[in-house]
GUROSE-225220 format. One record per residue (C-alpha): x, y negated, z negated. Coordinates in steps of 0.5 Angstrom, whole numbers, padded with zeros to 4 digits, always signed. Last residue first. Layout:
<recs>
XYZ...
</recs>
This chain:
<recs>
-0009+0069-0026-0011+0072-0020-0017+0069-0017-0023+0074-0016-0026+0076-0009-0033+0078-0009-0037+0084-0007-0044+0083-0006-0050+0083-0012-0045+0080-0017-0043+0081-0025-0039+0077-0030-0038+0072-0025-0039+0066-0029-0045+0064-0025-0047+0072-0024-0048+0073-0032-0051+0066-0032-0057+0068-0027-0057+0075-0031-0058+0071-0038-0063+0066-0034-0067+0072-0031-0068+0075-0038-0064+0081-0040-0068+0087-0043-0063+0092-0043-0066+0098-0039-0070+0094-0034-0067+0087-0033-0060+0089-0034-0060+0096-0031-0066+0096-0026-0064+0089-0024-0057+0091-0023-0059+0097-0019-0056+0096-0012-0050+0093-0015-0046+0095-0008-0051+0101-0005-0052+0107-0008-0049+0114-0005-0054+0118-0001-0059+0123-0004-0058+0130-0005-0064+0135-0007-0061+0141-0012-0065+0147-0013-0069+0148-0019-0071+0155-0020-0066+0159-0016-0060+0154-0017-0055+0154-0011-0048+0154-0012-0042+0150-0008-0045+0144-0009-0049+0140-0003-0045+0137+0003-0048+0131+0006-0051+0129+0012-0053+0123+0016-0059+0119+0017-0059+0111+0017-0053+0108+0014-0055+0101+0011-0062+0103+0009-0060+0109+0006-0061+0117+0009-0060+0124+0007-0059+0130+0011-0057+0136+0007-0051+0141+0009-0050+0147+0006-0057+0150+0008-0055+0157+0008-0056+0157+0016-0052+0152+0018-0046+0154+0014-0047+0161+0017-0047+0157+0024-0041+0153+0023-0042+0146+0026-0040+0142+0020-0034+0148+0018-0031+0147+0026-0031+0139+0025-0027+0139+0018-0022+0145+0021-0024+0152+0020-0018+0158+0020-0023+0164+0021-0023+0169+0016-0021+0177+0015-0021+0183+0010-0022+0189+0015-0028+0193+0014-0029+0194+0022-0034+0189+0023-0030+0184+0019-0025+0186+0024-0028+0184+0030-0032+0178+0027-0025+0175+0025-0022+0176+0031-0027+0173+0036-0028+0168+0031-0020+0166+0031-0020+0166+0039-0016+0171+0042-0010+0173+0046-0006+0170+0041-0009+0175+0036-0005+0181+0039+0002+0178+0039+0001+0175+0032+0000+0182+0030+0006+0185+0033+0010+0179+0029+0007+0179+0023+0008+0187+0022+0016+0186+0024+0016+0181+0019+0012+0185+0014+0017+0191+0014+0018+0192+0006+0011+0190+0005+0008+0195+0010+0013+0201+0007+0011+0199+0000+0003+0200+0002+0005+0206+0005+0004+0209+0013+0008+0202+0016+0015+0206+0017+0011+0211+0020+0011+0208+0026+0003+0209+0029+0002+0201+0029+0007+0200+0035+0004+0205+0039-0003+0200+0039-0009+0203+0036-0015+0199+0039-0013+0193+0035-0020+0195+0031-0017+0202+0030-0010+0200+0027-0014+0195+0022-0019+0200+0020-0012+0205+0018-0009+0199+0015-0016+0198+0011-0015+0205+0009-0008+0205+0007-0010+0199+0002-0011+0191+0001-0010+0189+0008-0011+0181+0009-0012+0178+0016-0012+0170+0017-0014+0167+0023-0011+0161+0027-0012+0155+0032-0007+0150+0033-0006+0151+0041-0012+0155+0043-0011+0163+0043-0010+0165+0036-0004+0164+0031-0004+0169+0025-0004+0167+0018-0002+0172+0013-0003+0178+0009+0000+0185+0012+0001+0187+0007-0001+0187+0000+0004+0187-0006+0006+0180-0008+0002+0177-0002+0004+0172+0003+0002+0165+0006+0008+0162+0005+0012+0165-0001+0015+0159-0005+0019+0161-0011+0018+0164-0018+0023+0162-0023+0024+0169-0027+0026+0169-0035+0022+0175-0036+0017+0173-0042+0017+0165-0041+0018+0165-0033+0013+0171-0032+0008+0167-0037+0009+0160-0033+0007+0164-0027+0001+0167-0029-0002+0161-0031-0001+0157-0024-0008+0154-0024-0008+0152-0031-0002+0147-0029-0008+0143-0026-0012+0142-0032-0005+0140-0036-0003+0135-0030-0010+0132-0030-0011+0131-0037-0018+0132-0040-0019+0129-0047-0026+0130-0050-0029+0125-0055-0034+0128-0059-0042+0128-0061-0045+0131-0066-0053+0133-0067-0050+0140-0069-0054+0145-0064-0056+0140-0058-0049+0137-0059-0046+0143-0058-0050+0144-0051-0048+0137-0049-0041+0138-0051-0041+0144-0046-0044+0140-0040-0039+0135-0041-0033+0140-0041-0036+0143-0035-0036+0136-0031-0029+0135-0034-0027+0141-0031-0030+0140-0024-0027+0133-0024-0020+0136-0026-0020+0141-0020-0023+0136-0015-0017+0131-0017-0012+0137-0016-0014+0140-0010-0014+0133-0006-0014+0137+0001-0008+0142+0002-0003+0143-0003+0003+0138-0003+0009+0142-0001+0016+0144-0004+0021+0145+0001+0022+0150+0006+0025+0157+0008+0021+0160+0003+0015+0157+0006+0010+0152+0002+0006+0151-0004+0010+0155-0011+0013+0148-0012+0007+0144-0011+0003+0148-0016+0008+0146-0022+0004+0141-0025+0009+0135-0024+0009+0136-0017+0001+0136-0016+0000+0131-0021+0004+0127-0016-0001+0128-0010-0007+0127-0015-0005+0120-0018-0001+0118-0023-0001+0113-0029+0005+0113-0034+0004+0111-0041+0003+0118-0044+0009+0121-0041+0013+0121-0047+0008+0125-0051+0000+0122-0052-0006+0120-0048-0005+0125-0043-0002+0126-0036-0007+0123-0031-0011+0120-0036-0019+0123-0036-0022+0121-0042-0029+0124-0043-0034+0121-0048-0040+0124-0052-0044+0120-0056-0047+0123-0062-0049+0116-0065-0048+0110-0060-0046+0104-0064-0041+0107-0068-0039+0112-0062-0037+0106-0058-0032+0104-0063-0029+0110-0065-0029+0113-0058-0025+0107-0057-0028+0101-0052-0024+0095-0056-0022+0093-0048-0015+0094-0050-0017+0101-0052-0020+0102-0046-0015+0101-0041-0009+0103-0045-0010+0111-0044-0009+0110-0036-0016+0110-0033-0021+0116-0032-0027+0114-0035-0033+0118-0037-0039+0116-0042-0044+0120-0044-0051+0120-0048-0054+0113-0046-0058+0107-0049-0053+0105-0054-0047+0105-0048-0052+0100-0044-0051+0095-0049-0044+0096-0050-0043+0095-0042-0048+0089-0042-0044+0086-0048-0037+0087-0044-0040+0084-0038-0042+0077-0042-0035+0078-0045-0031+0077-0038-0025+0082-0037-0031+0087-0035-0032+0085-0029-0039+0088-0028-0043+0091-0022-0048+0096-0022-0049+0103-0019-0054+0108-0019-0052+0115-0017-0055+0121-0012-0049+0121-0008-0042+0118-0011-0037+0122-0008-0039+0124-0001-0042+0117-0001-0036+0113-0002-0032+0118+0002-0037+0116+0008-0036+0108+0007-0042+0105+0009-0044+0101+0003-0038+0097+0004-0040+0096+0011-0045+0091+0009-0047+0087+0016-0046+0094+0019-0042+0096+0026-0041+0103+0027-0037+0105+0034-0031+0109+0030-0033+0111+0023-0032+0106+0019-0026+0104+0015-0025+0106+0007-0026+0100+0003-0032+0103-0001-0026+0107-0003-0029+0114-0006-0029+0111-0013-0028+0104-0013-0021+0102-0012-0024+0095-0011-0031+0093-0011-0030+0086-0012-0035+0086-0018-0031+0092-0021-0036+0098-0020-0040+0101-0026-0043+0108-0024-0050+0109-0027-0051+0117-0027-0058+0119-0029-0057+0127-0030-0060+0132-0025-0056+0137-0024-0053+0134-0018-0052+0127-0022-0047+0132-0027-0043+0134-0020-0042+0127-0018-0040+0125-0025-0034+0130-0025-0032+0128-0017-0033+0121-0019-0028+0122-0024-0022+0125-0020-0023+0121-0014-0021+0114-0014-0025+0110-0020-0029+0112-0026-0033+0108-0031-0039+0112-0030-0044+0111-0036-0048+0118-0036-0056+0118-0038-0058+0125-0040-0066+0126-0039-0065+0131-0033-0059+0135-0034-0062+0142-0032-0066+0140-0026-0074+0140-0028-0077+0146-0025
</recs>
């Protein structure tokens, strides 16, 4: 069966991580995503300028950056210098043939080009436009730019991430960007459905800060209802104990254990061969375990230190206790469960040869996603300029002459 978004064309003006995450999700579902990159490939989503893996050499190294392929899989790519009027006309021509435009610039950029939603929807009725400013387009912070780590702090999430005796900590990975990207993709699909019912497009603003603050909604409610300001609690839980990450045998290896009931606590005792310390009556009820979790954690850590994360996980899961090995990127790449589920798919491109990409975290039974490598720089200039826009060879050559487009990254002089 066709993928759900086949026939939908998306113009992708996004950079760095959050925006490209959104458009990658749409490409995974079959949308034709045309990524517009600056002619010098600077700050393109996924960073074409990332260093290559050790020992890798290439004539066009900008086409081999792993992060770029991760965030731009399955897309088409053209190069435009939107400071040139010729490039602006090409962009507007592409918008006329498209369903969706996504951008994650600061709120001043698109209006400065004259590319407001009102202007674009006038030439493309029914257009869906998504803007992803860091802090929104109104309010006292509207003119500020931002990246994920700053938003982690301003959203309130970093205040809750860390240990009780330590400072706020940035959440692992780039949570803010991926969260914003998936929210934006969901918003696009909702807007496409609404358009199918009404024929009308819409302009969606998705501020990264607001999208991430949604993740701590219960803490905001607690603060406004009860006047409490929650603090960091590491890996612990408000009511469950033991509930933590425990060290294992090799250096910097860890396993998680979470006990949610008296029955699960009894199963954990049995899995640890019923040690004498675990029979202490202070641990008989959930409240007692929670009140004495410092001691519990010390005892459990002594047991986990004798084993590997997988050994603990498999033993406890077999006993009906919630547990998981803490994996780094290499561990995940080699994990037998991921391998069995086809979580990684082999793709290829002329510059990279075969390599593995991670598929979406869902599986569609009737139209499973088939991944493709990210595009080469300006790989689809001809498809867009000559094919979709009907430009002549002379017109394309003139665009290249005035550096409105390019087939290889070029360094423009600063004005």
